C-alpha positions as CSV (number, residue, x, y, z in Angstrom):
1,M,-20.3,116.0,101.8
2,R,-20.6,119.5,100.5
3,G,-20.8,120.0,96.7
4,V,-18.3,122.6,95.3
5,L,-18.3,123.7,91.7
6,L,-15.1,124.9,90.1
7,V,-15.4,126.7,86.7
8,G,-12.3,126.6,84.5
9,S,-9.6,124.2,83.5
10,G,-6.2,126.1,83.4
11,A,-3.2,126.0,85.7
12,R,-4.9,128.6,87.9
13,E,-7.8,126.2,88.4
14,V,-5.4,123.3,89.2
15,A,-4.0,125.4,92.0
16,I,-7.5,126.3,93.2
17,A,-8.7,122.6,93.0
18,R,-5.7,121.4,95.1
19,K,-6.5,124.0,97.8
20,I,-10.2,123.0,97.8
21,M,-9.4,119.3,98.2
22,G,-6.4,119.8,100.5
23,G,-8.3,121.4,103.3
24,S,-10.2,120.0,106.3
25,S,-13.6,120.3,104.7
26,S,-15.4,117.2,103.4
27,V,-16.0,118.2,99.8
28,R,-17.3,116.7,96.7
29,L,-15.7,118.6,93.8
30,Y,-17.3,119.1,90.4
31,C,-15.6,120.9,87.5
32,I,-17.1,122.5,84.4
33,S,-14.9,123.6,81.5
34,S,-14.6,123.3,77.8
35,V,-11.8,120.8,78.1
36,T,-10.8,118.3,80.7
37,N,-7.6,119.0,82.6
38,P,-6.3,115.7,83.9
39,Q,-4.8,117.1,87.1
40,I,-8.2,118.5,88.0
41,E,-10.0,115.4,86.9
42,T,-8.1,113.3,89.4
43,L,-9.4,115.5,92.2
44,C,-13.0,115.6,90.9
45,H,-16.1,113.6,91.8
46,K,-17.3,114.5,88.3
47,Y,-16.1,116.6,85.4
48,F,-18.4,118.2,82.8
49,E,-17.1,119.4,79.4
50,Q,-19.2,122.5,78.8
51,S,-18.2,126.0,77.8
52,P,-17.7,128.1,80.9
53,N,-19.4,131.0,79.1
54,N,-22.6,129.0,78.3
55,V,-24.7,130.1,81.3
56,G,-27.8,128.1,80.2
57,G,-25.7,125.0,79.7
58,I,-24.1,125.2,83.1
59,L,-27.5,125.7,84.7
60,S,-28.7,122.6,83.0
61,V,-25.8,120.7,84.5
62,V,-26.0,122.0,88.1
63,K,-29.7,121.5,88.5
64,N,-29.1,117.8,89.0
65,L,-26.3,118.3,91.4
66,S,-26.2,119.3,95.1
67,I,-23.9,122.3,95.0
68,A,-23.5,124.7,97.9
69,I,-20.8,127.0,96.5
70,A,-19.2,127.8,93.1
71,I,-15.7,129.2,92.5
72,I,-15.2,131.0,89.2
73,G,-11.7,130.8,87.8
74,P,-11.6,132.8,84.5
75,E,-13.0,136.2,83.6
76,N,-15.2,135.4,80.6
77,P,-17.9,133.6,82.7
78,L,-18.1,136.7,84.9
79,E,-18.8,138.9,81.9
80,A,-21.4,136.4,80.7
81,G,-23.3,136.7,84.0
82,L,-22.7,133.2,85.3
83,V,-22.6,134.4,89.0
84,D,-25.9,136.2,88.6
85,A,-27.5,133.0,87.2
86,L,-26.1,130.7,89.8
87,E,-27.0,132.8,92.7
88,E,-30.6,133.1,91.4
89,V,-30.9,129.3,91.8
90,G,-29.4,129.4,95.3
91,I,-25.7,128.6,94.6
92,L,-23.4,131.0,96.5
93,C,-20.4,132.2,94.4
94,V,-16.8,133.2,95.0
95,G,-16.7,135.6,92.1
96,P,-18.6,138.9,91.4
97,R,-21.8,139.5,89.6
98,K,-21.7,140.9,86.1
99,S,-22.3,144.5,87.1
100,V,-19.3,144.6,89.5
101,A,-17.1,142.3,87.3
102,M,-17.1,145.3,84.9
103,I,-14.1,146.5,87.0
104,E,-12.3,144.0,84.7
105,T,-14.5,143.6,81.7
106,S,-14.5,147.3,80.9
107,K,-11.4,149.4,81.3
108,A,-13.5,152.6,80.9
109,F,-15.8,151.5,83.7
110,A,-12.7,150.8,85.9
111,R,-11.3,154.2,85.3
112,S,-14.7,155.8,86.2
113,V,-14.7,153.9,89.5
114,L,-11.2,155.2,90.3
115,D,-12.3,158.7,89.4
116,E,-14.8,158.5,92.2
117,C,-12.6,156.9,94.9
118,A,-8.9,157.4,94.0
119,P,-8.6,159.8,91.1
120,E,-4.9,160.4,91.8
121,K,-4.3,156.7,90.8
122,N,-5.6,157.3,87.3
123,P,-3.3,158.4,84.4
124,K,-4.4,161.0,81.9
125,R,-6.6,159.3,79.4
126,K,-9.5,159.6,76.9
127,E,-12.1,157.1,75.8
128,F,-13.0,156.5,72.1
129,T,-15.8,154.9,70.3
130,S,-14.5,156.1,66.9
131,V,-11.2,157.3,65.5
132,V,-12.3,160.9,65.6
133,G,-9.9,162.9,67.7
134,V,-7.3,160.1,68.0
135,K,-4.5,161.9,66.3
136,S,-4.9,165.1,68.3
137,F,-4.9,163.2,71.6
138,L,-1.8,161.2,70.6
139,Q,0.0,164.5,69.9
140,N,-1.2,165.9,73.2
141,L,0.6,163.0,74.9
142,R,3.8,163.8,73.0
143,G,4.3,160.3,71.7
144,E,4.1,158.7,75.2
145,Y,0.9,156.7,75.1
146,V,-0.8,153.3,75.6
147,I,-3.8,152.1,73.6
148,K,-6.1,149.7,75.4
149,N,-9.0,147.7,73.9
150,D,-11.8,148.4,76.3
151,G,-13.0,144.7,76.5
152,L,-11.5,141.4,77.6
153,M,-8.5,140.5,75.4
154,G,-6.7,137.9,77.5
155,G,-3.8,140.3,78.4
156,K,-3.1,140.9,74.7
157,G,-5.1,144.0,74.0
158,V,-2.6,146.6,75.1
159,K,-0.1,148.3,72.8
160,I,2.5,150.7,74.0
161,S,4.3,153.5,72.1
162,G,7.9,152.8,71.4
163,E,7.4,149.1,72.1
164,H,4.5,147.8,70.0
165,L,3.6,151.1,68.2
166,H,6.5,152.9,66.6
167,S,4.7,155.8,64.9
168,E,1.5,157.8,65.0
169,D,0.4,156.0,61.8
170,E,0.8,152.6,63.5
171,A,-1.1,153.8,66.5
172,F,-4.0,155.1,64.4
173,A,-4.1,151.9,62.4
174,Y,-4.4,149.9,65.7
175,A,-7.2,152.2,66.9
176,K,-9.0,151.8,63.5
177,E,-8.6,148.0,63.7
178,I,-10.4,148.0,67.2
179,I,-13.2,150.1,65.8
180,N,-13.6,148.0,62.7
181,N,-13.9,144.9,64.9
182,G,-16.8,146.5,66.8
183,G,-14.8,147.6,69.8
184,S,-14.0,150.8,71.7
185,F,-10.7,151.8,73.3
186,L,-8.8,154.1,75.7
187,I,-5.7,156.1,75.0
188,E,-3.7,156.7,78.2
189,E,-0.5,158.4,79.1
190,K,2.4,156.0,79.2
191,L,3.6,155.5,82.7
192,L,7.2,154.9,83.6
193,G,8.1,152.6,86.5
194,E,7.7,149.1,87.7
195,E,4.4,147.0,87.7
196,F,3.2,144.8,90.5
197,S,0.1,142.8,91.4
198,L,-1.9,142.9,94.6
199,M,-4.8,140.5,95.0
200,S,-7.3,140.8,97.8
201,F,-10.0,138.4,99.1
202,C,-13.2,140.6,99.3
203,D,-16.6,139.9,100.8
204,G,-18.1,143.3,99.8
205,N,-17.3,144.9,103.1
206,D,-13.7,144.0,103.9
207,C,-10.5,143.0,102.1
208,V,-7.8,140.6,103.1
209,H,-4.6,141.2,101.1
210,M,-2.4,138.5,99.6
211,P,1.4,138.7,99.0
212,I,2.5,141.1,96.3
213,V,3.7,139.5,93.1
214,Q,5.4,140.8,89.9
215,D,4.3,139.4,86.6
216,H,6.3,139.2,83.3
217,K,4.0,139.9,80.4
218,R,6.5,140.0,77.5
219,A,7.1,136.7,75.7
220,F,10.9,136.6,75.6
221,V,13.9,136.9,77.8
222,G,14.9,140.5,78.5
223,D,11.3,141.8,78.5
224,V,10.9,141.9,74.8
225,G,8.3,140.6,72.3
226,P,4.6,140.7,72.3
227,N,2.4,140.8,75.4
228,T,1.1,137.5,76.7
229,G,-1.2,136.3,79.4
230,G,1.9,136.1,81.7
231,M,5.1,134.2,81.3
232,G,6.0,134.0,85.0
233,T,5.9,135.6,88.4
234,Y,7.8,135.9,91.6
235,S,7.2,137.0,95.2
236,F,9.5,137.6,98.1
237,E,9.4,136.1,101.6
238,N,8.4,139.4,103.1
239,H,5.3,139.5,100.8
240,S,6.6,142.8,99.2
241,L,9.1,143.6,96.4
242,P,12.6,145.2,96.7
243,F,11.6,148.4,95.0
244,L,8.4,149.0,97.1
245,S,8.3,150.9,100.4
246,D,5.8,150.2,103.2
247,L,4.0,153.3,102.1
248,D,3.7,152.0,98.6
249,V,2.3,148.8,99.8
250,S,-0.2,150.6,102.1
251,S,-1.2,152.8,99.2
252,A,-2.0,149.8,97.0
253,K,-4.0,148.1,99.7
254,K,-6.0,151.2,100.5
255,T,-6.8,151.5,96.7
256,N,-8.2,147.9,96.6
257,E,-10.3,148.6,99.6
258,A,-11.6,151.9,98.2
259,V,-12.4,150.3,94.9
260,A,-14.4,147.4,96.5
261,L,-16.5,149.9,98.5
262,Q,-17.0,152.2,95.5
263,L,-18.2,149.3,93.4
264,Y,-21.0,148.8,95.9
265,K,-21.9,152.5,95.9
266,K,-21.9,152.6,92.2
267,T,-23.7,149.4,91.3
268,G,-25.6,148.4,94.5
269,E,-23.9,145.0,94.3
270,K,-21.1,143.8,96.6
271,F,-17.9,142.5,95.2
272,R,-17.5,139.0,96.6
273,G,-14.4,137.2,95.3
274,V,-10.8,138.1,94.5
275,L,-10.1,141.7,93.5
276,Y,-6.8,142.0,91.6
277,G,-5.2,145.4,91.3
278,G,-2.5,145.8,88.7
279,F,-0.3,148.8,89.8
280,M,2.7,150.7,88.7
281,L,5.1,152.5,91.0
282,T,6.1,155.8,89.3
283,K,8.0,158.9,90.2
284,K,4.7,160.4,91.2
285,G,3.6,157.4,93.4
286,I,1.3,154.5,92.8
287,K,-0.8,154.4,89.7
288,V,-3.4,151.8,88.6
289,I,-2.7,149.9,85.3
290,E,-5.8,147.8,85.4
291,Y,-8.2,145.8,87.6
292,N,-9.2,142.2,87.4
293,A,-12.1,140.4,89.1
294,R,-10.5,137.0,89.8
295,F,-7.3,135.3,90.7
296,G,-4.4,136.2,88.4
297,D,-2.8,133.5,86.2
298,P,0.1,132.9,87.0
299,E,-0.2,134.9,90.3
300,A,-2.6,132.4,91.8
301,M,0.1,129.7,91.8
302,N,2.4,132.0,93.8
303,V,0.0,133.0,96.5
304,L,-1.9,129.8,96.8
305,S,1.4,128.0,97.3
306,L,1.9,130.1,100.4
307,L,-1.6,130.1,101.8
308,E,-1.8,128.5,105.2
309,T,-5.5,129.1,106.0
310,D,-8.0,126.5,104.8
311,F,-9.2,127.8,101.4
312,M,-12.8,126.6,101.9
313,D,-12.9,128.6,105.1
314,I,-12.0,131.7,103.1
315,C,-14.6,130.9,100.5
316,D,-17.3,130.5,103.2
317,A,-16.2,133.8,104.8
318,I,-16.4,135.6,101.4
319,V,-20.0,134.4,100.6
320,S,-21.2,135.0,104.2
321,E,-19.5,138.4,104.4
322,T,-17.5,137.4,107.5
323,L,-13.9,137.9,106.3
324,S,-13.1,140.2,109.2
325,K,-13.7,137.3,111.6
326,L,-11.2,135.0,109.9
327,K,-7.4,135.0,110.4
328,I,-5.8,134.5,107.0
329,S,-2.1,133.7,106.9
330,F,0.6,133.1,104.2
331,A,3.9,131.4,104.7
332,N,7.0,133.8,104.7
333,L,8.6,132.1,101.8
334,S,9.7,133.3,98.3
335,T,8.1,131.9,95.1
336,V,9.0,131.8,91.5
337,C,6.6,130.6,88.8
338,K,7.6,129.9,85.2
339,Y,5.3,129.0,82.3
340,V,6.3,126.8,79.5
341,V,4.5,127.7,76.3
342,P,4.3,126.4,72.7
343,K,6.9,127.8,70.3
344,G,5.3,130.6,68.4
345,Y,3.2,131.7,71.3
346,P,1.4,134.1,71.6
347,T,0.9,135.0,67.9
348,H,1.3,131.7,66.0
349,P,1.6,129.0,68.7
350,A,2.3,125.4,67.8
351,M,-0.3,122.9,69.0
352,G,-1.3,119.3,68.8
353,F,2.0,118.0,70.0
354,E,2.5,115.7,73.0
355,V,3.8,117.1,76.3
356,G,6.1,115.0,78.4
357,F,6.4,115.6,82.2
358,D,6.9,113.9,85.5
359,S,3.5,113.4,86.9
360,S,4.9,113.1,90.4
361,Q,6.3,116.6,90.3
362,E,4.5,118.3,93.1
363,N,4.6,121.9,91.9
364,L,3.7,121.4,88.3
365,Y,0.4,122.8,87.0
366,L,-1.0,121.8,83.6
367,G,-2.7,124.6,81.7
368,A,-3.8,124.6,78.0
369,V,-3.7,120.8,77.4
370,Q,-6.1,118.0,76.5
371,D,-5.9,114.3,77.5
372,V,-6.2,112.4,74.2
373,G,-6.1,108.6,74.8
374,G,-3.8,109.0,77.8
375,K,-1.5,111.4,76.0
376,I,-1.3,115.0,77.1
377,I,-1.6,117.2,74.0
378,A,-0.9,121.0,73.9
379,T,-3.8,123.1,72.7
380,G,-1.9,126.3,71.8
381,S,-1.9,128.6,74.8
382,R,0.2,128.4,78.0
383,T,0.9,124.8,78.5
384,A,2.2,124.3,82.0
385,A,3.6,126.2,85.0
386,T,6.2,125.2,87.6
387,V,6.6,126.8,91.0
388,G,9.8,127.0,93.1
389,I,9.3,127.7,96.8
390,D,12.0,128.5,99.4
391,K,13.0,131.1,101.9
392,S,15.6,132.3,99.4
393,I,14.3,133.5,96.1
394,R,17.6,132.3,94.5
395,V,16.7,128.7,95.5
396,A,13.1,129.2,94.5
397,E,14.2,130.3,91.0
398,K,16.5,127.4,90.6
399,L,13.7,125.0,91.6
400,A,11.2,126.6,89.1
401,E,13.8,126.6,86.3
402,A,14.6,122.9,86.9
403,G,10.9,122.1,86.8
404,A,10.4,124.1,83.6
405,R,13.3,122.4,81.9
406,S,12.0,119.0,82.8
407,I,8.8,119.5,80.7
408,K,9.3,118.1,77.1
409,G,7.7,119.2,73.9
410,N,7.8,121.9,71.3
411,L,8.0,124.5,74.1
412,F,9.9,127.4,75.4
413,H,10.0,129.5,78.6
414,R,11.6,132.6,80.0
415,E,14.7,131.5,81.8
416,D,15.2,135.0,83.3
417,V,12.0,135.1,85.5
418,G,13.0,135.4,89.1
419,T,16.8,135.6,88.5
420,D,19.1,138.0,90.4
421,A,20.0,139.7,87.1
422,L,16.4,140.5,86.2
423,I,15.3,141.5,89.7
424,N,18.3,143.8,90.0
425,K,17.5,145.3,86.6
426,R,14.0,146.1,87.9
427,I,15.5,147.7,91.0
428,E,17.9,149.8,89.0
429,H,15.2,150.8,86.6
430,M,13.0,152.1,89.5
431,K,16.0,154.1,90.8
432,S,16.6,155.7,87.4
433,V,12.9,156.6,87.1
434,C,12.9,158.3,90.5
435,G,16.2,160.0,89.8
436,D,18.0,158.2,92.7
């Protein structure tokens, strides 16, 4: 049996663990995370409660195990240099080294990479390490701006004019708050259009692209409220979205490919893992919102639900740099994923309450929970996700909605994710942006 290490314990990692153990390979799965996810534990040979960011602690654990390959779920261990440390002791990793993971961990670095390989995909922007010049740049953008904390913020470090920031004074106060907390930030022009996610398996030389997904960052029905880590996602059976043309899809794919190659040129390290481009279709074409260096959450649940190729074969091809020799396929089905989250999430989430669910539900993924004496207790972040899968996105949405409603506790979810009404709203919005 081959030892495989999975780092992380959220719903995304549940999806990864199921794919690892559902393939043809003879695998002994180990998991390391700060809490024990019961769905992953049932698939594991052994589970270790250890902070995924504690590189030294993880090395102490793995030295007594026979592990051939490690798969890194969340972003913080990448920033901590976990991949560098594991590879130095002979453990191959699906996940990039620290220097190339900066494509996610530093927004300023990501913009510099794009300047070098796809400058037309960058918005107008300026980087700041103090508040000097902030007001003049805000005025230069005529009130249409986005302020982004440069570091990792779990999807919650972006504030947009007219939505989160309603005056120049509010924007300046947010910028000052970032500086006072020891951070730096970017101010970018506010782009108008529709966002979408394209994730690609990368081995440092080649990229194999996954189905395109649309995420819903806002907390509440109707795309209102604060930003979150993601309240739900959907994908169509043709692996595109209704407002995207073949040319748009090709443009996004070429950008991921260019970024992967540019990272090698810039750092001397190859990107081996999942490269996740967050894009926006605008009147002026495709623009990049951000880059991530791992599977998206919840996007992982959509794409892995459709993956037909043995996942461990893909992991082996990534670490051996042989992706071009492997045929990777995804089912032509639609998916809808909905997260149930504690009331008060993301700003003041409830926690410590018991979560009730049907453990036999096939497409349910537990997230921020802890098993306490056989009871599943919510820990304050996104609690669980359900996925509906069908040729018809209408049916997929109904399946996901039924699954979300079946989970009991002090929870809420966005009922509108994947519905005809919301998808049509996105299509009409894109038409209005382009003047059609």
